[in-house]
SEGU-695115 format. One record per residue (C-alpha): x, y, z. Coordinates in steps of 0.2 Angstrom, whole numbers. Layout:
# SEGU-695115
@c1->X	c2->Y	c3->Z .
...
***
This chain:
# SEGU-695115
@c1->465	c2->546	c3->-76 .
@c1->453	c2->531	c3->-77 .
@c1->457	c2->514	c3->-70 .
@c1->469	c2->504	c3->-81 .
@c1->470	c2->486	c3->-83 .
@c1->480	c2->473	c3->-94 .
@c1->477	c2->457	c3->-103 .
@c1->492	c2->448	c3->-108 .
@c1->490	c2->434	c3->-121 .
@c1->503	c2->421	c3->-117 .
@c1->493	c2->404	c3->-121 .
@c1->501	c2->400	c3->-138 .
@c1->511	c2->384	c3->-139 .
@c1->524	c2->392	c3->-151 .
@c1->526	c2->378	c3->-162 .
@c1->537	c2->388	c3->-174 .
@c1->550	c2->390	c3->-160 .
@c1->553	c2->371	c3->-162 .
@c1->556	c2->370	c3->-143 .
@c1->551	c2->361	c3->-128 .
@c1->552	c2->377	c3->-118 .
@c1->536	c2->387	c3->-117 .
@c1->536	c2->401	c3->-130 .
@c1->535	c2->416	c3->-119 .
@c1->548	c2->409	c3->-108 .
@c1->562	c2->410	c3->-121 .
@c1->574	c2->423	c3->-115 .
@c1->579	c2->440	c3->-123 .
@c1->596	c2->445	c3->-115 .
@c1->593	c2->433	c3->-101 .
@c1->575	c2->438	c3->-96 .
@c1->560	c2->428	c3->-103 .
@c1->550	c2->438	c3->-116 .
@c1->534	c2->438	c3->-105 .
@c1->544	c2->445	c3->-90 .
@c1->550	c2->460	c3->-101 .
@c1->531	c2->463	c3->-106 .
@c1->526	c2->463	c3->-87 .
@c1->540	c2->473	c3->-81 .
@c1->536	c2->487	c3->-94 .
@c1->518	c2->486	c3->-90 .
@c1->521	c2->488	c3->-71 .
@c1->529	c2->505	c3->-74 .
@c1->513	c2->511	c3->-81 .
@c1->505	c2->507	c3->-64 .
@c1->490	c2->496	c3->-68 .
@c1->476	c2->492	c3->-57 .
@c1->474	c2->474	c3->-62 .
@c1->484	c2->463	c3->-74 .
@c1->478	c2->446	c3->-81 .
@c1->489	c2->434	c3->-90 .
@c1->481	c2->421	c3->-101 .
@c1->490	c2->405	c3->-101 .
@c1->488	c2->388	c3->-109 .
@c1->502	c2->376	c3->-114 .
@c1->515	c2->375	c3->-101 .
@c1->504	c2->386	c3->-89 .
@c1->512	c2->379	c3->-73 .
@c1->530	c2->384	c3->-78 .
@c1->524	c2->402	c3->-83 .
@c1->515	c2->404	c3->-66 .
@c1->530	c2->397	c3->-56 .
@c1->541	c2->410	c3->-65 .
@c1->530	c2->426	c3->-64 .
@c1->523	c2->422	c3->-47 .
@c1->511	c2->436	c3->-40 .
@c1->515	c2->449	c3->-52 .
@c1->499	c2->445	c3->-62 .
@c1->483	c2->435	c3->-60 .
@c1->482	c2->420	c3->-72 .
@c1->467	c2->413	c3->-82 .
@c1->468	c2->397	c3->-92 .
@c1->464	c2->395	c3->-110 .
@c1->462	c2->376	c3->-112 .
@c1->459	c2->377	c3->-131 .
@c1->468	c2->389	c3->-142 .
@c1->453	c2->396	c3->-152 .
@c1->460	c2->413	c3->-157 .
@c1->465	c2->429	c3->-148 .
@c1->447	c2->434	c3->-145 .
@c1->443	c2->418	c3->-136 .
@c1->459	c2->421	c3->-126 .
@c1->454	c2->438	c3->-120 .
@c1->437	c2->432	c3->-115 .
@c1->445	c2->420	c3->-103 .
@c1->449	c2->436	c3->-92 .
@c1->430	c2->440	c3->-91 .
@c1->429	c2->434	c3->-73 .
@c1->443	c2->446	c3->-68 .
@c1->438	c2->462	c3->-78 .
@c1->421	c2->461	c3->-85 .
@c1->411	c2->473	c3->-75 .
@c1->425	c2->486	c3->-71 .
@c1->425	c2->504	c3->-77 .
@c1->441	c2->509	c3->-86 .
@c1->454	c2->506	c3->-100 .
@c1->461	c2->488	c3->-104 .
@c1->476	c2->486	c3->-114 .
@c1->478	c2->469	c3->-123 .
@c1->496	c2->464	c3->-127 .
@c1->505	c2->449	c3->-133 .
@c1->517	c2->440	c3->-122 .
@c1->529	c2->438	c3->-136 .
@c1->532	c2->456	c3->-139 .
@c1->547	c2->460	c3->-127 .
@c1->553	c2->476	c3->-136 .
@c1->538	c2->487	c3->-132 .
@c1->543	c2->500	c3->-120 .
@c1->533	c2->508	c3->-105 .
@c1->534	c2->524	c3->-114 .
@c1->524	c2->517	c3->-129 .
@c1->511	c2->509	c3->-118 .
@c1->509	c2->525	c3->-108 .
@c1->507	c2->535	c3->-124 .
@c1->494	c2->522	c3->-131 .
@c1->484	c2->523	c3->-115 .
@c1->485	c2->542	c3->-114 .
@c1->480	c2->544	c3->-133 .
@c1->465	c2->532	c3->-131 .
@c1->458	c2->541	c3->-115 .
@c1->461	c2->559	c3->-122 .
@c1->451	c2->555	c3->-138 .
@c1->437	c2->546	c3->-128 .
@c1->439	c2->531	c3->-140 .
@c1->431	c2->514	c3->-137 .
@c1->446	c2->506	c3->-146 .
@c1->463	c2->511	c3->-150 .
@c1->475	c2->501	c3->-161 .
@c1->493	c2->502	c3->-160 .
@c1->499	c2->502	c3->-178 .
@c1->515	c2->503	c3->-187 .
@c1->522	c2->504	c3->-205 .
@c1->530	c2->487	c3->-209 .
@c1->544	c2->486	c3->-222 .
@c1->537	c2->468	c3->-226 .
@c1->519	c2->467	c3->-220 .
@c1->517	c2->448	c3->-225 .
@c1->509	c2->439	c3->-211 .
@c1->502	c2->454	c3->-202 .
@c1->484	c2->460	c3->-200 .
@c1->481	c2->475	c3->-211 .
@c1->473	c2->491	c3->-205 .
@c1->459	c2->496	c3->-217 .
@c1->455	c2->515	c3->-217 .
@c1->440	c2->524	c3->-225 .
@c1->440	c2->539	c3->-236 .
@c1->441	c2->550	c3->-220 .
@c1->457	c2->541	c3->-215 .
@c1->448	c2->533	c3->-200 .
@c1->450	c2->515	c3->-195 .
@c1->437	c2->505	c3->-203 .
@c1->442	c2->487	c3->-199 .
@c1->457	c2->475	c3->-197 .
@c1->459	c2->460	c3->-209 .
@c1->470	c2->446	c3->-206 .
@c1->483	c2->442	c3->-219 .
@c1->476	c2->425	c3->-224 .
@c1->459	c2->433	c3->-225 .
@c1->464	c2->448	c3->-235 .
@c1->461	c2->452	c3->-253 .
@c1->476	c2->455	c3->-265 .
@c1->473	c2->474	c3->-264 .
@c1->472	c2->474	c3->-245 .
@c1->488	c2->464	c3->-244 .
@c1->497	c2->479	c3->-253 .
@c1->493	c2->490	c3->-237 .
@c1->509	c2->492	c3->-226 .
@c1->500	c2->499	c3->-210 .
@c1->499	c2->484	c3->-199 .
@c1->490	c2->479	c3->-183 .
@c1->504	c2->476	c3->-170 .
@c1->492	c2->466	c3->-159 .
@c1->492	c2->478	c3->-145 .
@c1->476	c2->488	c3->-142 .
@c1->467	c2->499	c3->-129 .
@c1->449	c2->496	c3->-126 .
@c1->435	c2->503	c3->-115 .
@c1->434	c2->488	c3->-104 .
@c1->415	c2->486	c3->-103 .
@c1->414	c2->489	c3->-122 .
@c1->427	c2->476	c3->-125 .
@c1->419	c2->462	c3->-116 .
@c1->402	c2->466	c3->-123 .
@c1->408	c2->465	c3->-141 .
@c1->417	c2->449	c3->-138 .
@c1->401	c2->441	c3->-135 .
@c1->397	c2->445	c3->-154 .
@c1->413	c2->439	c3->-161 .
@c1->410	c2->424	c3->-173 .
@c1->423	c2->411	c3->-179 .
@c1->416	c2->412	c3->-197 .
@c1->433	c2->413	c3->-205 .
@c1->447	c2->402	c3->-214 .
@c1->454	c2->396	c3->-197 .
@c1->438	c2->394	c3->-188 .
@c1->445	c2->405	c3->-174 .
@c1->438	c2->420	c3->-164 .
@c1->449	c2->435	c3->-169 .
@c1->451	c2->449	c3->-157 .
@c1->452	c2->462	c3->-171 .
@c1->434	c2->458	c3->-176 .
@c1->429	c2->468	c3->-160 .
@c1->435	c2->483	c3->-170 .
@c1->422	c2->480	c3->-184 .
@c1->408	c2->476	c3->-171 .
@c1->412	c2->493	c3->-162 .
@c1->412	c2->502	c3->-179 .
@c1->395	c2->495	c3->-184 .
@c1->389	c2->502	c3->-168 .
@c1->396	c2->519	c3->-172 .
@c1->408	c2->519	c3->-158 .
@c1->424	c2->529	c3->-160 .
@c1->439	c2->518	c3->-165 .
@c1->456	c2->526	c3->-168 .
@c1->474	c2->521	c3->-172 .
@c1->490	c2->526	c3->-164 .
@c1->504	c2->525	c3->-177 .
@c1->521	c2->521	c3->-168 .
@c1->536	c2->527	c3->-178 .
@c1->546	c2->512	c3->-172 .
@c1->541	c2->496	c3->-181 .
@c1->555	c2->486	c3->-174 .
@c1->549	c2->489	c3->-156 .
@c1->533	c2->480	c3->-160 .
@c1->541	c2->464	c3->-166 .
@c1->532	c2->448	c3->-161 .
@c1->544	c2->433	c3->-158 .
@c1->537	c2->418	c3->-167 .
@c1->553	c2->408	c3->-171 .
@c1->571	c2->408	c3->-168 .
@c1->575	c2->420	c3->-181 .
@c1->564	c2->433	c3->-173 .
@c1->571	c2->429	c3->-156 .
@c1->588	c2->433	c3->-162 .
@c1->582	c2->450	c3->-170 .
@c1->574	c2->454	c3->-153 .
@c1->590	c2->450	c3->-144 .
@c1->600	c2->461	c3->-155 .
@c1->588	c2->476	c3->-154 .
@c1->587	c2->474	c3->-135 .
@c1->606	c2->473	c3->-134 .
@c1->608	c2->489	c3->-144 .
@c1->595	c2->498	c3->-134 .
@c1->603	c2->494	c3->-118 .
@c1->621	c2->498	c3->-124 .
@c1->616	c2->514	c3->-131 .
@c1->608	c2->519	c3->-114 .
@c1->624	c2->515	c3->-105 .
@c1->635	c2->524	c3->-118 .
@c1->624	c2->540	c3->-116 .
@c1->626	c2->539	c3->-97 .
@c1->645	c2->540	c3->-99 .
@c1->650	c2->522	c3->-101 .
@c1->663	c2->518	c3->-115 .
@c1->658	c2->502	c3->-124 .
@c1->672	c2->499	c3->-137 .
@c1->662	c2->487	c3->-148 .
@c1->643	c2->488	c3->-144 .
@c1->639	c2->475	c3->-157 .
@c1->649	c2->462	c3->-147 .
@c1->645	c2->467	c3->-130 .
@c1->630	c2->460	c3->-120 .
@c1->623	c2->469	c3->-105 .
@c1->608	c2->463	c3->-96 .
@c1->593	c2->474	c3->-92 .
@c1->596	c2->474	c3->-73 .
@c1->614	c2->479	c3->-74 .
@c1->620	c2->495	c3->-66 .
@c1->635	c2->503	c3->-73 .
@c1->643	c2->520	c3->-67 .
@c1->651	c2->533	c3->-77 .
@c1->669	c2->531	c3->-85 .
@c1->668	c2->512	c3->-85 .
@c1->676	c2->504	c3->-100 .
@c1->669	c2->488	c3->-107 .
@c1->679	c2->479	c3->-120 .
@c1->673	c2->468	c3->-134 .
@c1->666	c2->451	c3->-131 .
@c1->661	c2->455	c3->-113 .
@c1->645	c2->449	c3->-105 .
@c1->637	c2->457	c3->-90 .
@c1->621	c2->450	c3->-83 .
@c1->610	c2->448	c3->-68 .
@c1->610	c2->460	c3->-54 .
@c1->627	c2->466	c3->-57 .
@c1->634	c2->484	c3->-52 .
@c1->650	c2->490	c3->-60 .
@c1->658	c2->505	c3->-51 .
@c1->666	c2->520	c3->-59 .
@c1->682	c2->518	c3->-68 .
@c1->682	c2->499	c3->-69 .
@c1->688	c2->491	c3->-84 .
@c1->680	c2->474	c3->-90 .
@c1->686	c2->463	c3->-104 .
@c1->690	c2->459	c3->-117 .
@c1->680	c2->443	c3->-116 .
@c1->675	c2->443	c3->-98 .
@c1->658	c2->436	c3->-91 .
@c1->651	c2->445	c3->-75 .
@c1->635	c2->439	c3->-67 .
@c1->627	c2->445	c3->-51 .
@c1->643	c2->453	c3->-45 .
@c1->647	c2->470	c3->-38 .
@c1->664	c2->476	c3->-46 .
@c1->672	c2->490	c3->-37 .
@c1->680	c2->506	c3->-42 .
@c1->694	c2->505	c3->-54 .
@c1->695	c2->486	c3->-54 .
@c1->701	c2->478	c3->-70 .
@c1->695	c2->461	c3->-75 .
@c1->703	c2->453	c3->-91 .
@c1->697	c2->438	c3->-100 .
@c1->689	c2->430	c3->-84 .
@c1->673	c2->424	c3->-77 .
@c1->665	c2->430	c3->-61 .
@c1->648	c2->424	c3->-53 .
@c1->638	c2->429	c3->-38 .
@c1->653	c2->438	c3->-29 .
@c1->658	c2->454	c3->-22 .
@c1->674	c2->462	c3->-29 .
@c1->682	c2->477	c3->-21 .
@c1->691	c2->493	c3->-28 .
@c1->707	c2->493	c3->-38 .
@c1->707	c2->474	c3->-40 .
@c1->716	c2->466	c3->-54 .
@c1->709	c2->450	c3->-60 .
@c1->715	c2->439	c3->-75 .
@c1->718	c2->434	c3->-88 .
@c1->709	c2->418	c3->-87 .
@c1->703	c2->418	c3->-69 .
@c1->687	c2->411	c3->-62 .
@c1->678	c2->419	c3->-48 .
@c1->665	c2->407	c3->-42 .
@c1->650	c2->411	c3->-31 .
@c1->650	c2->417	c3->-13 .
@c1->667	c2->425	c3->-15 .
@c1->672	c2->442	c3->-7 .
@c1->687	c2->450	c3->-13 .
@c1->694	c2->466	c3->-4 .
@c1->703	c2->481	c3->-11 .
@c1->719	c2->481	c3->-21 .
@c1->719	c2->462	c3->-22 .
@c1->728	c2->453	c3->-37 .
@c1->720	c2->437	c3->-44 .
@c1->731	c2->432	c3->-58 .
@c1->730	c2->420	c3->-73 .
@c1->723	c2->403	c3->-71 .
@c1->717	c2->406	c3->-53 .
@c1->701	c2->399	c3->-47 .
@c1->693	c2->406	c3->-31 .
@c1->677	c2->398	c3->-23 .
@c1->667	c2->403	c3->-8 .
@c1->682	c2->413	c3->-1 .
@c1->685	c2->429	c3->7 .
@c1->701	c2->438	c3->2 .
@c1->706	c2->454	c3->12 .
@c1->715	c2->469	c3->6 .
@c1->732	c2->469	c3->-3 .
@c1->733	c2->450	c3->-4 .
@c1->739	c2->441	c3->-20 .
@c1->735	c2->425	c3->-28 .
@c1->745	c2->428	c3->-44 .
@c1->744	c2->412	c3->-54 .
@c1->739	c2->394	c3->-56 .
@c1->731	c2->391	c3->-39 .
@c1->714	c2->385	c3->-32 .
@c1->708	c2->393	c3->-17 .
@c1->691	c2->387	c3->-11 .
@c1->682	c2->388	c3->6 .
@c1->695	c2->399	c3->13 .
@c1->698	c2->415	c3->24 .
@c1->713	c2->425	c3->18 .
@c1->719	c2->439	c3->28 .
@c1->727	c2->456	c3->23 .
@c1->743	c2->457	c3->13 .
@c1->745	c2->438	c3->10 .
@c1->755	c2->431	c3->-4 .
@c1->749	c2->415	c3->-11 .
@c1->763	c2->407	c3->-22 .
@c1->760	c2->398	c3->-39 .
@c1->752	c2->381	c3->-39 .
@c1->745	c2->383	c3->-21 .
@c1->729	c2->372	c3->-18 .
@c1->717	c2->373	c3->-3 .
@c1->713	c2->355	c3->-1 .
@c1->695	c2->358	c3->5 .
@c1->685	c2->342	c3->1 .
@c1->687	c2->324	c3->8 .
@c1->674	c2->317	c3->-3 .
@c1->659	c2->321	c3->9 .
@c1->662	c2->338	c3->17 .
@c1->670	c2->354	c3->14 .
@c1->682	c2->361	c3->26 .
@c1->689	c2->379	c3->30 .
@c1->707	c2->385	c3->27 .
@c1->712	c2->401	c3->36 .
@c1->727	c2->411	c3->31 .
@c1->730	c2->425	c3->43 .
@c1->738	c2->442	c3->39 .
@c1->755	c2->444	c3->31 .
@c1->757	c2->425	c3->28 .
@c1->768	c2->419	c3->14 .
@c1->763	c2->403	c3->5 .
@c1->777	c2->396	c3->-6 .
@c1->774	c2->388	c3->-23 .
@c1->766	c2->371	c3->-25 .
@c1->759	c2->370	c3->-8 .
@c1->745	c2->360	c3->-2 .
@c1->735	c2->366	c3->12 .
@c1->724	c2->352	c3->19 .
@c1->709	c2->359	c3->27 .
@c1->704	c2->361	c3->41 .
@c1->720	c2->371	c3->44 .
@c1->726	c2->388	c3->50 .
@c1->741	c2->397	c3->44 .
@c1->746	c2->409	c3->57 .
@c1->749	c2->428	c3->56 .
@c1->766	c2->432	c3->47 .
@c1->771	c2->413	c3->44 .
@c1->780	c2->406	c3->30 .
@c1->776	c2->390	c3->21 .
@c1->790	c2->383	c3->11 .
@c1->788	c2->379	c3->-7 .
@c1->782	c2->361	c3->-11 .
@c1->775	c2->358	c3->7 .
@c1->759	c2->348	c3->11 .
@c1->752	c2->356	c3->27 .
@c1->741	c2->346	c3->37 .
@c1->743	c2->354	c3->54 .
@c1->740	c2->372	c3->60 .
@c1->755	c2->384	c3->59 .
@c1->758	c2->396	c3->74 .
@c1->761	c2->414	c3->71 .
@c1->778	c2->420	c3->64 .
@c1->784	c2->402	c3->60 .
@c1->792	c2->393	c3->45 .
@c1->784	c2->377	c3->40 .
@c1->793	c2->364	c3->29 .
@c1->783	c2->349	c3->25 .
@c1->792	c2->339	c3->11 .
@c1->804	c2->324	c3->10 .
@c1->822	c2->327	c3->12 .
@c1->831	c2->327	c3->-5 .
@c1->842	c2->312	c3->-10 .
@c1->854	c2->313	c3->-24 .
@c1->860	c2->296	c3->-32 .
@c1->875	c2->300	c3->-42 .
@c1->877	c2->291	c3->-59 .
@c1->860	c2->283	c3->-57 .
@c1->853	c2->292	c3->-72 .
@c1->864	c2->282	c3->-84 .
@c1->857	c2->265	c3->-77 .
@c1->839	c2->271	c3->-81 .
@c1->844	c2->276	c3->-98 .
@c1->853	c2->259	c3->-101 .
@c1->837	c2->250	c3->-94 .
@c1->826	c2->259	c3->-107 .
@c1->837	c2->253	c3->-121 .
@c1->834	c2->235	c3->-117 .
***
């Protein structure tokens, strides 16, 4: 196998996106388009990768980091002009260079590898990835001769009426003999309607030199979709979503309604997980076997343990143990660690808290900046009062404690092992082990006073 290189074209401003965000940074299933392209190319194991940037270059470089070299195209003068910006990186190297667009997030590593392999096996100087388009308007057409060989590529705006009837289109992805590519680029002219230097003109230059130029027709036109506006972005999102959902279903995951389930590309889901409609799972999340998520739950950057159930709830950047029940309408905020067989009920918010095994926070509570032991019961309406306006403080609830309803635990405070907090208490001091703490005003009944209030209201 020869050396393999890549040039990624990512300098276009993307005016049709009508956005302040740099075009190739628009996300598809939570990951920028350009990142999808780079991730798939990395699987092919390239020797060198150069990304051509222009408008918004700093943001692209900050996002991609050291996964690629970067070259700047200061003026957008066409795809040929863009590729030649990588000359200093690749010009004198032996091997094969693939040229891809940064707005084609759906092309898979398998397609890239097949294109490389076909190009090298045929000993071609150029290989074009082509597809049959249902509606080829706007695409460059692949013109073949009487022997069915590639003759040239003509852009839609430069094509004749007869040429516009051709449905085999240039996807914008090519493999070239690297030295032949940069030599031919020196001969590319901008004598066309747009006054630009077109990369497809390299094909005609190579043909005129009797070099071998071939096409590799992919059966999946949808995979080659280039994203130029928000409509195409939505189409790419839908295609990527269904591709990922199908992979999980074939691996033993039950997705009840794949059309309305969103799973990110980095998510790991084990067998026999059930995902209900409206559920969104993103980031570096791992869902263990027999878990059940949704309907309408959002899980991001979480580990969800075996046989855990999360209903109509949100969980972010947290560790959730096995056989846990969460929801409905709970919010698990970042830096939370939940043990095994814990219950987090409806309208409960947990933040930066560790909750150990068998504990329960069943409803209508806020537990933040806390350490909760084993087998603790937290009653309805309990609040850890963790913030004084400047600093956050820790609440510690030790094993087997029982917190009565509508209790305020004013941090920093410790509730000792096995202790009880009476309902309606505001706790400001530590409670020793095995104690009962009552912190509320003594009840006073004023008989007959209610009628005085009612009479006053009539006046």
